[in-house]
N, C-alpha and C positions, 0 to 999 in steps of 0.2 A: 129445532133450531142448535146447533151444536157447538159447546164451550170452548170453541176456538179462537182465538184473536187471527183478526185479517191480517195486521201487518207483522207481527211478530211469530206468530205460529203457535204461541203457548197453548198448552193445554194440560189438564188435570194431571197429577202425578198420584201414584200409589205409595203408601208407605202403611206404617203401623202406628196404632195408638199406643202404647206403653205404660201400663200400670205400677202404682207402686212396689207391686210384688214382680214385677218385669214380664207381666204376662203380655203377649203380645195380641192385638186384632187387627184387622187390614180398614184402611181409612182412605177418604181420597181428599186429595191439597188441591181445592179449586182455584183457578183462576181470577184475579180481580177483574172482569168483565164488565161493561158498559157499554150502551149502546150511545154514539156520539153521533152529532151533525157537523158537516164539515160544507165549508164553500168551494169547491173546486174550479179557481179560478180559470184553469186553462179550457174547462170544458162549460164556462158560465150557467153553476148548475151546484142545486145543493145535493149533499149525498149524505147517507147515513151509513157508518162502520160499527160493526163489534168490535171493539179494541180493550187490552189490557192498559193498566197503568204506565207498564213500560213501552207499549204502543203508540201511548199518547207524548209521552217524552221522545220516541223516536220521530214522531212529526214535527214536534216543537224545535228538534234540533236541523233535522233534513229538510223540511215543508214537504207537505201533502205529495205534491205532483212526484219528489224523488221517493218518498218513502213506499208510496204506491208502486210505483216502477220494481224498486228493489223487492216486492213482497210478491209480485207478479213473477217476478225471475225466479223466486224460491219456491212459486207454485202454492202459495199462500193464498192468494188473491186471485181471483178469475173474473172476466166481464160481467159474467151472470151473478156473482156474489155481490156486485156494486148495487146499493138500492139508490134510486134518483129518485129525489120529492120535489112533488109539485108543489111550490108555495107562490 
């Protein structure tokens, strides 16, 4: 599974570790990702999304359906990416 937020599209960035002597070595800045279950009222189903902390704030602000529609328009989320749960 790739380390990309399904709502915001955030992914790992590349940067440098800088030592005291200013020697630079490559490193990765990973995204704060986690899998979270949501109840999607419009589909009457539980789903699981891989989202970042910023994605969770977006869902809290806009609502799940609106956030998913905007992510689909931007190409971050497709129909096959949504995991439906049987509870």
